[in-house]
C-alpha positions, 0 to 999 in steps of 0.5 A: 521505454519501460518505467519501473515501479516498486510499491512498498507497504508500510512496516507494522504500524501500532494500529496493525499491532492493535488489530485496528482498521486505519485509514487516514487516521495517523499512527506511527510504526512499531519498533518491529515496523522500523526493523522491517523498514531497515530490512527492506532498505537493505534489500533495495540496496542493490536496486537502482532508484531515481525517485522515492514517493510516499503517502504523507501518513506517518506509518508510510513516510517513516518506512520510506525514510530508511531507504531514502537515507540509504539511497541519499534521496528525498521522500516526496510526499503525495496524498494521493498514495494515502490508505482508503478513507475509511470514514466511520471505520477509522481506529475501530477494532475489526471485531467491533466493525463486525458488529457496528457495521455488520452489513458493510463490513460483510461486503468488505470481507466477502466481496471487496471490489464492491465495498464502501466504508461507511462515511468514506471511500469506496474500493473503486474510488481508491483504485481510481485515485491510485491509478491517477496518482501513479500514472502522473508520477510515472509520466513525470519520471519516464524511463526511470525506476520509482519507489512508492510507499503506500498502504495495504488497500491502496496497493491492492487496489492498484495491483487489481487495476494492473490485472486488466480487470478494473475493480473486479481484479481487486478480489483476486489480489490478497492483502500484501504483508508489511513492508512487502514489495510489489513490482510493476512495469509501465510501458506506453500508458499501460501497467503490467504487474510483474511481482506481488507482495514479495517479503522473503527478506524480512525472515521471522519478522514478517507480519500480515493482516488477519486472515478474515479481513 
């Protein structure tokens, strides 16, 4: 029996617009982010969804609302789907991170699988948290189709796990664009990555993280 999982990254946030590193810090969507969320909802209109889960952070939860309204489903908040706890990096500009936390941010850019945010989580810890949380969600929705709204690092970490290479798989996965969709099948306790980071439905308002982060 296949449990279908779709993971959506949140729409463009105010932190994205300002080139800020944002973890558990809470900033809402930009207007473009809300527009992206609606286009994602429109794209999902032809896909049957049984349950919707979201990180409790505003940028993910508010992205989920457009689809939830269309599907007439509640959004179940789940803290385990949050972005990486980035500790002292929260709300900092990428350029400032390169100066103040040069060594640790260099690891983030060049060998993300081994990275740890100063005063926060490691990438491996995020991966373990996401796998545990999504496995729990999938096991409680066996055979159904689940939609999960989360964040760039969290989705990248989970997709890396789905490659079968553990934390080392994270380095082989690119950053997913805002409001992109990743598809995973869960069968007999195993996750299989089917599609990653699809966002062609966004057209000209597709947005991505800077290429050097």
